C-alpha positions in Angstrom: -171.5 -64.4 -182.3 -174.5 -65.3 -180.2 -176.3 -62.3 -178.8 -174.6 -60.9 -175.7 -171.9 -63.7 -175.7 -168.2 -63.1 -176.4 -166.8 -65.0 -179.4 -165.0 -67.5 -177.1 -168.2 -68.6 -175.3 -170.2 -71.6 -176.7 -173.1 -71.1 -174.2 -173.9 -70.0 -170.7 -173.6 -72.8 -168.1 -174.8 -70.8 -165.1 -176.7 -67.5 -165.1 -176.1 -64.5 -163.0 -179.3 -65.3 -161.1 -178.3 -68.9 -160.4 -174.9 -67.8 -159.1 -176.5 -65.1 -156.8 -179.0 -67.6 -155.4 -176.3 -70.3 -154.7 -173.9 -67.8 -153.1 -176.7 -66.7 -150.7 -177.5 -70.4 -149.9 -173.8 -71.2 -149.2 -173.4 -68.0 -147.1 -176.5 -69.0 -145.0 -175.1 -72.5 -144.5 -171.7 -71.3 -143.5 -173.2 -68.8 -141.0 -175.2 -71.6 -139.5 -172.3 -74.0 -139.2 -169.9 -71.4 -137.6 -172.5 -69.7 -135.4 -170.9 -71.0 -132.2 -167.3 -70.1 -133.1 -166.4 -67.2 -130.9 -163.4 -65.8 -132.7 -163.1 -64.4 -136.2 -163.0 -66.9 -139.1 -160.2 -66.3 -141.6 -161.5 -66.6 -145.1 -158.7 -67.6 -147.4 -159.4 -66.5 -151.0 -157.3 -68.5 -153.5 -156.4 -65.9 -156.1 -157.2 -65.0 -158.7 -160.2 -67.0 -159.8 -161.9 -67.0 -156.5 -162.0 -63.2 -155.8 -165.4 -62.4 -157.2 -167.0 -65.5 -155.5 -165.2 -64.7 -152.2 -166.4 -61.1 -152.2 -170.0 -62.1 -152.8 -169.8 -65.0 -150.3 -168.3 -62.8 -147.5 -171.3 -60.4 -147.8 -173.6 -63.4 -147.3 -171.8 -64.8 -144.2 -173.3 -63.0 -141.2 -170.4 -63.5 -138.8 -167.1 -61.7 -138.0 -164.6 -62.5 -140.7 -161.0 -61.7 -141.6 -160.1 -62.0 -145.2 -156.7 -63.0 -146.5 -155.4 -64.1 -149.9 -153.2 -66.8 -151.2 -152.0 -66.8 -154.8 -151.7 -70.3 -156.3 -151.3 -71.4 -159.9 -151.6 -74.7 -161.7 -152.9 -73.6 -165.1 -150.6 -70.9 -166.5 -152.2 -69.8 -169.8 -153.6 -73.2 -170.8 -157.0 -74.9 -170.4 -155.7 -77.9 -168.5 -153.8 -78.2 -165.3 -150.0 -78.3 -165.4 -150.1 -80.5 -162.3 -147.5 -78.2 -160.7 -148.8 -76.2 -157.8 -147.0 -72.8 -157.4 -147.6 -70.5 -154.4 -147.2 -67.0 -155.9 -148.6 -65.0 -152.9 -148.4 -66.0 -149.2 -151.0 -65.2 -146.5 -150.5 -62.1 -144.4 -152.6 -63.2 -141.4 -151.2 -65.3 -138.6 -153.3 -68.5 -138.9 -151.9 -70.7 -136.0 -154.8 -71.7 -133.8 -157.4 -70.1 -136.1 -160.4 -71.4 -138.0 -159.9 -71.2 -141.8 -162.4 -71.2 -144.6 -160.6 -71.8 -147.9 -162.6 -70.4 -150.8 -161.9 -71.9 -154.2 -163.4 -71.1 -157.6 -163.2 -74.6 -159.1 -161.9 -78.0 -158.1 -160.7 -80.1 -161.0 -158.1 -82.7 -160.3 -158.0 -81.8 -156.6 -154.2 -81.6 -156.6 -154.0 -77.8 -156.0 -156.5 -77.8 -153.1 -155.0 -80.9 -151.5 -151.6 -79.3 -151.5 -152.8 -76.0 -150.1 -154.8 -77.7 -147.4 -151.7 -79.7 -146.3 -149.6 -76.6 -146.2 -152.1 -74.7 -144.1 -152.8 -77.6 -141.8 -149.0 -77.8 -141.1 -149.2 -74.3 -139.7 -151.3 -75.4 -136.7 -154.7 -74.2 -137.5 -157.8 -75.2 -135.4 -159.9 -76.1 -138.3 -160.1 -75.9 -142.1 -163.2 -76.1 -144.2 -163.4 -75.7 -147.9 -165.9 -74.0 -150.0 -165.9 -74.2 -153.8 -168.2 -72.6 -156.3 -167.6 -75.3 -158.9 -166.7 -79.0 -158.7 -165.7 -81.3 -161.6 -165.8 -84.7 -159.9 -165.2 -86.5 -163.1 -161.7 -85.0 -163.3 -160.7 -85.8 -159.7 -157.3 -87.5 -159.4 -156.8 -87.1 -155.6 -159.3 -87.2 -152.8 -160.0 -83.9 -151.1 -162.8 -83.3 -148.6 -165.0 -80.3 -149.6 -167.5 -79.0 -147.1 -169.5 -76.6 -149.3 -170.1 -77.1 -153.1 -172.0 -74.6 -155.2 -172.4 -76.6 -158.4 -171.1 -79.8 -159.9 -170.3 -79.2 -163.5 -169.4 -81.4 -166.5 -165.8 -81.7 -167.8 -165.8 -78.4 -169.8 -163.5 -75.4 -169.6 -165.4 -72.5 -168.2 -164.9 -68.8 -167.7 -166.7 -65.9 -166.0 -167.5 -64.9 -162.5 -163.7 -64.8 -161.7 -162.6 -67.7 -163.8 -160.4 -66.9 -166.7 -158.8 -68.0 -169.9 -155.3 -66.5 -170.2 -156.4 -63.8 -167.7 -159.4 -62.8 -169.8 -163.2 -63.0 -169.2 -163.1 -62.9 -165.4 -165.6 -60.0 -165.3 -168.4 -61.9 -167.0 -171.4 -62.0 -164.6 -172.2 -65.6 -165.6 -170.2 -68.7 -166.2 -169.9 -69.8 -169.8 -168.4 -72.8 -171.5 -165.4 -72.0 -173.7 -165.6 -73.2 -177.3 -163.1 -76.0 -178.1 -161.0 -76.2 -181.2 
């Protein structure tokens, strides 16, 4: 095992410092973009992978926010998308006529996020913006407009900073590439 890396990790892709700096940058941009919105913005955290990113991002947005959670799944215990989007936890907040900021950990094929955006738009929201920590544009199968992107990454399976492999390794403070094979 490489020093300080779990056996499953081939190498670090993004360091704790790089993540911290990017989250601060995204928070500042979101604050600027929403500065004239008078009501609370509802931040929709897509569980479970986005929870750590969302918590850090909310601390960097200097505006009134409400936080809600939506549980979605398209991976199960594998390393590739099943292509089936399942809603496993619905929002608690009333979102009709509200501004939403969907926070996602990673956009791969785009199918999950496109489906979630359609579902939420059908509920009569004022606006929806999307913020993702990681984007894999090489894997995109459907178009989805993303307003805020932390990092574009290569087509590698990654864990850490909320992202998991079979529910493990979410608490790593960095993002690492999982060994294949």
